[in-house]
C-alpha positions in Angstrom: -12.9 -5.5 -11.4 -12.8 -2.8 -9.3 -9.3 -1.1 -8.4 -8.7 0.3 -4.7 -6.7 3.2 -4.2 -3.6 1.6 -2.6 -3.5 -0.7 -5.5 -3.7 2.3 -8.3 -1.1 4.0 -6.1 1.4 1.6 -5.8 0.8 0.6 -9.7 1.8 4.3 -10.2 4.9 4.9 -8.6 6.1 1.0 -9.3 5.6 2.4 -13.1 7.6 5.9 -11.5 10.3 4.0 -10.3 10.9 2.1 -13.6 10.6 5.3 -15.5 13.4 6.5 -13.1 15.6 3.2 -13.1 15.3 3.5 -16.7 16.3 7.3 -16.9 19.5 6.4 -14.4 20.7 3.9 -17.3 20.4 6.7 -19.9 22.6 9.0 -17.0 25.1 6.5 -16.5 26.1 5.6 -19.9 25.4 9.4 -21.3 26.7 10.8 -18.3 24.6 13.6 -18.4 24.5 14.7 -14.9 26.8 14.6 -12.5 27.7 11.6 -9.8 25.9 13.6 -6.9 22.6 14.1 -8.4 22.7 10.5 -9.3 22.9 9.8 -5.8 20.3 12.3 -4.5 18.3 11.3 -6.7 19.1 7.5 -5.7 18.2 8.6 -2.3 15.0 10.3 -2.9 13.6 7.1 -5.1 15.5 5.1 -1.7 13.3 7.2 0.7 10.0 7.3 -1.6 9.8 3.6 -1.9 10.0 3.3 2.0 7.6 5.2 2.4 5.3 3.7 -0.2 6.1 0.6 1.6 5.0 1.8 5.4 1.8 3.3 3.7 1.2 -0.2 1.9 1.9 -2.2 5.9 -0.3 1.0 7.2 -2.6 -0.1 4.9 -2.9 -3.8 5.6 -3.1 -3.4 9.2 -6.0 -1.5 9.1 -8.0 -3.7 6.7 -6.8 -7.0 8.9 -8.6 -4.7 11.8 -11.4 -4.2 9.2 -11.7 -7.5 9.0 -11.5 -8.5 12.5 -14.4 -6.4 13.3 -16.6 -7.3 10.7 -16.0 -11.0 12.1 -17.0 -10.0 15.5 -20.4 -7.7 13.9 -21.2 -11.4 11.8 -20.4 -13.5 15.0 -22.7 -11.5 17.1 -25.3 -11.8 15.0 -25.2 -14.7 14.2 -25.6 -15.2 18.0 -28.6 -12.9 18.9 -29.9 -15.2 15.4 -30.0 -18.2 17.7 -31.2 -17.0 20.5 -35.2 -17.7 21.3 -36.7 -14.3 21.4 -38.5 -15.1 24.5 -34.7 -15.1 26.0 -34.5 -11.3 24.2 -37.7 -9.8 26.2 
């Protein structure tokens, strides 16, 4: 099965989020970073997640538009195939 670029991007980002969550859990236990650093990282991750979701939504809309165009073309091809050749001349 071939993977599409969007799925790959989402998979990579999801893995990054998991790594960051693990890191954040370690930080809260070890208090290695300041609270401000943790909050800044969480804001950055939330923004990145929002942007990723917007990209996914946009890709879904584009895929739906492309599917509709394919259906329109297929429909017009079927009509053309059913039209007698004498009418086409």
